C-alpha positions as CSV (number, residue, x, y, z in Angstrom):
1,M,-21.1,81.0,269.0
2,F,-20.9,80.5,265.2
3,Y,-17.7,81.6,263.4
4,C,-16.1,81.1,260.0
5,D,-13.3,82.5,257.9
6,I,-14.2,84.4,254.7
7,E,-12.3,86.4,252.0
8,I,-13.2,90.1,251.9
9,A,-11.4,91.8,249.0
10,G,-8.7,89.1,249.1
11,I,-8.2,89.4,252.9
12,T,-9.0,86.6,255.3
13,V,-11.4,87.7,258.1
14,R,-12.8,85.6,260.9
15,V,-16.5,86.4,261.3
16,F,-18.4,85.8,264.5
17,T,-22.1,85.7,265.2
18,H,-24.5,84.1,267.6
19,A,-25.2,80.3,267.7
20,C,-27.6,79.0,265.0
21,P,-27.4,82.2,262.9
22,H,-30.4,83.4,261.0
23,A,-30.7,84.4,257.3
24,D,-29.9,88.0,258.4
25,E,-26.3,87.3,259.5
26,L,-25.6,84.7,256.9
27,T,-26.7,87.0,254.0
28,A,-24.5,89.8,255.5
29,L,-21.6,87.3,255.3
30,F,-22.5,86.4,251.7
31,L,-22.7,90.2,250.8
32,L,-19.2,90.8,252.3
33,E,-17.7,87.9,250.4
34,N,-19.0,89.2,247.1
35,V,-18.8,93.0,247.3
36,G,-16.8,93.7,250.5
37,T,-13.9,96.2,250.1
38,K,-10.4,96.7,251.5
39,E,-11.7,100.0,252.9
40,F,-14.4,98.1,254.8
41,V,-11.8,95.7,256.2
42,D,-9.5,98.5,257.2
43,K,-12.3,100.4,259.0
44,Y,-14.2,97.5,260.7
45,C,-11.8,94.6,260.8
46,S,-8.5,96.0,261.9
47,D,-7.7,92.8,263.9
48,R,-9.1,90.7,261.0
49,K,-12.1,89.9,263.1
50,L,-15.7,90.9,262.5
51,Y,-18.8,90.6,264.7
52,L,-22.2,90.3,263.1
53,G,-25.4,90.7,265.2
54,V,-23.4,90.4,268.5
55,N,-20.9,92.1,270.8
56,G,-22.6,95.5,270.6
57,G,-20.5,96.6,267.6
58,P,-21.5,98.6,264.5
59,F,-23.3,95.6,263.0
60,D,-25.2,94.5,266.1
61,E,-28.9,95.5,265.6
62,H,-29.6,94.7,269.3
63,V,-28.5,98.1,270.3
64,K,-30.7,101.1,271.3
65,G,-31.6,103.2,268.3
66,R,-31.3,100.3,265.8
67,E,-34.7,98.7,266.5
68,E,-35.9,99.1,262.9
69,K,-32.6,97.8,261.4
70,S,-31.2,94.4,260.7
71,C,-27.6,93.2,260.8
72,L,-27.7,92.9,257.0
73,L,-29.0,96.5,256.5
74,L,-26.3,97.8,258.7
75,V,-23.6,96.0,256.6
76,A,-25.2,97.2,253.4
77,E,-25.2,100.8,254.6
78,A,-21.6,100.5,255.6
79,L,-20.8,99.3,252.1
80,G,-22.7,102.1,250.5
81,L,-25.0,99.9,248.6
82,D,-28.0,101.3,246.7
83,L,-30.9,99.0,247.7
84,R,-32.6,99.8,244.4
85,E,-29.9,98.0,242.5
86,E,-30.3,94.3,241.7
87,P,-29.7,91.6,242.7
88,W,-28.8,92.9,246.2
89,G,-31.9,95.0,246.6
90,R,-34.1,91.9,245.9
91,I,-32.1,89.7,248.3
92,I,-31.9,92.3,251.1
93,R,-35.7,93.0,250.9
94,F,-36.5,89.3,251.1
95,V,-34.2,88.8,254.2
96,N,-35.4,92.0,255.8
97,M,-39.1,91.0,255.5
98,N,-38.3,87.7,257.1
99,D,-36.1,89.0,259.9
100,V,-37.5,92.4,260.8
101,D,-41.1,92.2,259.6
102,G,-41.7,88.5,260.3
103,R,-43.3,87.9,256.9
104,K,-42.3,84.6,255.3
105,S,-43.4,81.5,253.5
106,N,-42.9,78.2,255.2
107,R,-41.0,76.9,252.2
108,D,-38.6,79.8,251.7
109,I,-35.0,79.3,252.5
110,A,-34.9,81.7,255.4
111,A,-37.8,80.0,257.2
112,L,-36.4,76.5,256.5
113,L,-33.0,77.6,257.8
114,K,-34.6,78.6,261.1
115,Q,-36.4,75.2,261.2
116,M,-33.2,73.3,260.6
117,M,-31.4,75.3,263.4
118,M,-34.2,74.5,265.8
119,Q,-34.5,70.9,264.8
120,N,-30.8,70.2,265.0
121,P,-28.7,73.0,266.5
122,E,-25.5,70.8,266.4
123,G,-25.7,70.9,262.6
124,Q,-25.4,74.7,262.4
125,D,-22.4,74.7,260.0
126,E,-24.1,72.3,257.6
127,H,-27.4,74.3,257.8
128,A,-25.6,77.6,257.2
129,Q,-23.8,76.2,254.1
130,W,-27.2,75.0,252.8
131,F,-28.7,78.5,253.1
132,L,-25.6,80.1,251.4
133,N,-25.9,77.6,248.5
134,G,-29.5,78.6,248.0
135,L,-28.6,82.2,248.2
136,L,-25.9,81.8,245.5
137,V,-28.5,80.4,243.1
138,K,-30.9,83.3,243.8
139,Y,-28.1,85.7,243.0
140,Y,-28.3,84.6,239.4
141,D,-32.1,84.4,239.2
142,G,-32.8,87.8,237.6
143,M,-35.7,89.7,239.1
144,N,-37.5,86.7,240.4
145,R,-38.7,87.2,244.0
146,D,-39.6,83.6,244.9
147,F,-37.1,82.3,247.5
148,S,-38.8,78.9,247.9
149,I,-36.8,75.7,247.6
150,D,-39.0,74.8,244.7
151,R,-38.2,77.8,242.6
152,I,-34.5,77.7,243.5
153,S,-34.1,74.0,242.6
154,D,-36.1,74.5,239.3
155,F,-34.0,77.4,238.3
156,A,-30.8,75.6,239.2
157,V,-31.7,72.6,237.1
158,N,-32.8,74.7,234.1
159,G,-30.8,77.9,234.4
160,I,-27.4,77.0,235.9
161,R,-25.2,74.4,234.3
162,E,-22.5,74.1,237.0
163,L,-22.8,74.1,240.7
164,N,-20.4,72.9,243.4
165,F,-23.2,71.1,245.2
166,N,-25.9,68.6,244.4
167,I,-29.1,70.5,243.9
168,H,-31.3,67.5,244.3
169,K,-29.8,66.6,247.7
170,W,-30.0,70.3,248.5
171,K,-33.8,70.4,247.9
172,E,-34.2,67.1,249.7
173,K,-32.6,68.6,252.8
174,G,-35.0,71.6,252.7
175,E,-38.0,69.3,252.1
176,N,-37.1,67.1,255.0
177,A,-36.9,70.2,257.3
178,F,-40.3,71.3,256.1
179,Q,-41.9,67.8,256.6
180,L,-40.2,67.4,260.0
181,Q,-41.6,70.8,261.2
182,K,-45.2,69.6,260.3
183,K,-44.5,66.4,262.3
184,F,-43.2,68.4,265.3
185,F,-46.4,70.5,265.1
186,E,-48.7,67.5,265.0
187,N,-46.9,66.0,268.0
188,A,-47.2,69.3,269.9
189,V,-50.9,69.5,269.3
190,E,-51.4,65.9,270.5
191,D,-49.3,66.5,273.6
192,M,-51.1,69.7,274.5
193,E,-54.5,68.2,274.0
194,A,-53.5,65.2,276.2
195,K,-52.3,67.6,278.9
196,F,-55.5,69.7,278.6
197,R,-57.7,66.6,279.0
198,A,-55.6,65.5,282.0
199,K,-55.9,69.1,283.4
200,S,-52.1,69.3,283.6
201,L,-51.8,72.1,281.1
202,R,-51.3,75.3,283.2
203,N,-53.4,78.2,282.0
204,F,-55.1,81.3,283.4
205,T,-56.6,84.5,282.2
206,I,-55.7,88.2,282.7
207,K,-58.3,90.9,282.6
208,K,-57.4,93.6,280.1
209,G,-60.1,96.2,279.6
210,E,-63.2,94.4,278.4
211,D,-61.2,91.4,277.3
212,F,-59.5,88.5,279.0
213,L,-56.1,87.3,277.8
214,K,-55.7,83.6,277.7
215,V,-52.3,82.6,279.0
216,F,-50.6,79.1,278.9
217,M,-47.4,78.0,280.5
218,V,-45.7,74.7,279.6
219,K,-42.3,73.1,279.6
220,S,-41.4,71.4,276.4
221,G,-38.5,70.6,274.1
222,N,-40.8,70.8,271.0
223,Y,-40.2,74.2,269.5
224,T,-43.6,74.3,267.8
225,V,-45.6,74.1,271.0
226,S,-46.1,77.9,271.0
227,A,-47.8,77.7,267.6
228,A,-49.8,74.7,268.7
229,L,-51.1,76.6,271.8
230,R,-52.0,79.6,269.7
231,S,-53.8,77.8,266.8
232,K,-55.5,75.1,268.8
233,F,-56.2,76.8,272.1
234,G,-56.4,80.4,271.2
235,A,-53.6,81.4,273.5
236,D,-53.0,85.2,273.6
237,L,-49.7,84.7,275.5
238,V,-47.5,81.7,276.0
239,I,-44.7,81.0,278.5
240,I,-42.5,78.2,277.1
241,K,-39.7,76.7,279.1
242,N,-37.3,74.5,277.1
243,D,-35.3,71.4,278.2
244,R,-32.4,73.6,279.2
245,D,-34.8,75.7,281.4
246,H,-34.5,78.7,279.2
247,L,-37.7,80.6,278.8
248,M,-39.7,82.5,276.2
249,I,-42.7,84.8,276.8
250,A,-44.6,85.7,273.6
251,V,-47.7,87.7,272.9
252,R,-50.0,86.7,270.1
253,Q,-52.0,89.9,269.7
254,R,-49.9,92.7,268.2
255,D,-52.1,95.3,269.9
256,V,-51.6,93.9,273.5
257,K,-49.8,96.6,275.4
258,G,-47.8,96.2,278.6
259,L,-45.1,93.7,277.8
260,E,-42.5,96.4,278.5
261,E,-44.0,96.6,282.0
262,V,-43.4,92.8,282.4
263,A,-39.8,93.2,281.2
264,A,-39.1,95.9,283.7
265,I,-40.6,93.8,286.6
266,L,-38.6,90.7,285.6
267,R,-35.4,92.7,285.4
268,L,-35.9,94.4,288.7
269,R,-36.8,91.2,290.5
270,E,-33.8,89.4,288.9
271,Q,-31.5,92.0,290.2
272,F,-32.9,91.5,293.7
273,K,-32.4,87.7,293.3
274,N,-28.8,88.4,292.3
275,G,-28.2,90.3,295.5
276,S,-27.7,93.8,294.1
277,I,-30.1,96.3,292.5
278,K,-28.0,98.4,290.2
279,E,-30.8,99.9,288.1
280,R,-34.2,101.1,289.3
281,N,-35.0,103.6,286.6
282,W,-38.4,102.6,285.1
283,N,-37.6,103.8,281.6
284,I,-34.3,102.1,281.4
285,L,-35.7,98.8,282.7
286,R,-38.3,98.9,279.8
287,E,-35.7,99.3,277.1
288,D,-35.3,96.8,274.2
289,F,-32.7,94.1,274.0
290,T,-30.5,93.0,276.9
291,L,-29.4,95.2,279.8
292,S,-26.1,94.6,281.6
293,V,-27.8,94.9,285.0
294,A,-30.1,91.9,284.1
295,P,-28.4,89.9,281.3
296,E,-30.9,87.0,281.9
297,W,-33.7,88.9,280.0
298,C,-33.9,90.1,276.5
299,Y,-36.9,92.2,275.5
300,L,-37.9,92.6,271.8
301,S,-40.7,95.1,271.5
302,K,-41.2,94.7,267.8
303,M,-41.6,91.0,268.1
304,K,-43.7,91.2,271.3
305,M,-41.4,88.7,273.0
306,I,-39.2,88.4,276.1
307,F,-36.4,85.8,276.2
308,N,-34.3,84.2,278.8
309,G,-31.8,82.4,276.6
310,G,-32.6,80.0,273.7
311,I,-30.8,78.2,270.9
312,T,-29.2,81.3,269.6
313,H,-27.9,82.4,273.0
314,P,-27.5,79.1,274.9
315,D,-25.0,80.6,277.4
316,T,-27.5,83.1,278.8
317,P,-27.7,82.7,282.6
318,K,-30.9,81.0,283.6
319,T,-33.4,83.1,285.5
320,K,-33.4,82.6,289.3
321,L,-37.1,83.5,289.3
322,S,-39.6,80.8,290.0
323,D,-42.5,80.0,287.7
324,E,-44.8,81.7,290.3
325,E,-42.7,84.8,290.3
326,I,-42.7,85.0,286.5
327,I,-46.5,84.5,286.3
328,E,-47.0,87.2,289.0
329,A,-44.8,89.6,287.0
330,I,-46.9,88.9,283.9
331,K,-50.2,89.4,285.7
332,I,-49.0,92.7,287.2
333,G,-47.5,94.0,284.0
334,L,-50.3,93.1,281.6
335,G,-53.3,93.5,283.9
336,D,-55.3,96.6,284.5
337,H,-56.1,96.1,288.2
338,F,-54.8,97.8,291.3
339,L,-53.9,96.6,294.8
340,D,-56.9,96.7,297.2
341,D,-55.2,99.4,299.3
342,C,-54.3,101.5,296.3
343,Q,-55.8,104.7,297.8
344,S,-53.6,104.5,301.0
345,G,-50.7,106.2,299.2
346,C,-48.1,105.2,296.6
347,Q,-45.1,105.3,298.9
348,R,-46.5,102.5,300.9
349,C,-47.7,100.5,297.9
350,A,-45.8,97.2,297.1
351,W,-46.0,98.0,293.4
352,N,-44.6,101.6,293.6
353,K,-41.1,100.3,292.7
354,Y,-42.4,99.1,289.3
355,G,-43.5,102.5,288.0
356,L,-46.5,101.0,286.2
357,K,-48.0,103.3,283.7
358,R,-51.5,102.8,285.0
359,C,-50.3,103.7,288.5
360,R,-48.6,106.8,287.3
361,S,-51.8,107.8,285.5
362,R,-53.9,107.4,288.6
363,R,-51.3,109.2,290.7
364,Y,-51.4,112.1,288.3
365,E,-55.2,112.2,288.4
366,Q,-55.2,112.2,292.2
367,N,-52.6,115.0,292.4
368,T,-54.5,117.1,289.9
369,K,-57.7,116.9,292.0
370,K,-55.7,118.2,294.9
């Protein structure tokens, strides 16, 4: 958990968000410090506490119906901001493109913040302050839409006379994160190539229509290994387990369908492992974000990813499912095959409990013919 005290309209409020916060939550914090109102505090911070992006409150975007929102947009709407007005419109659009749409430059402050958090999670307070300092400079940078460390440092040197931090050291920190990310990636490529040559890099294919999805599974503490597998090995789907045994499943191709099926299977099987199946509804088990019945798994449909914990949620319970069970869930969910005895009747089928879309389609066709 990350928290800090800020002043909103002269009132001290303690703000909480997830560990290693992103540009989204930090910009919302910056927004509240600058244009927050007493009315906002009275309505949303009655106990002088505010939760951003967590806890299921009004500014948690991980809630059903808010899939297209960000924490920052939710705060901006609560403040009644007109996103056409500058400088907030420019800043919010930049953060939203980075957080919701995934469009970014490797040298912009939002991308580098994320790199810093992954490279050194323990330094989250220092990284957050670094980002907020960069955002402060951009606040005064007119209509310019370049949020790179290069533009920010140049503008600060030539356009702002007084700052409460050293802009040269600020840029150096950003540059170091950028260069370290490149080094991490090079190491990941070398490591994966060595594993591949030694035939210790686990990989398999899943038939999907006329195509075959290339899937790789690896355990690594290098956060760039996913990018390495995609760029150097053409991975369509990666299963990455980190040093804490938390896990990420990510699809490369945006048009690959069926990841919601995988999420449902994982959630159903996790409930079985925990000794009590509280939710069997196929549609509910396919929903975005985290379900209380299976808190181990978070599904993000827009990002085409399924998480079991990670640096932003290090306290997430580790899955009890084995690697083999996870792989089987992925094969069943993403594949287009049926069990050999499919025609013997759905009630006797081992996959009936998953409510797979392709199974429902076949069942409909069979019933229609009758």
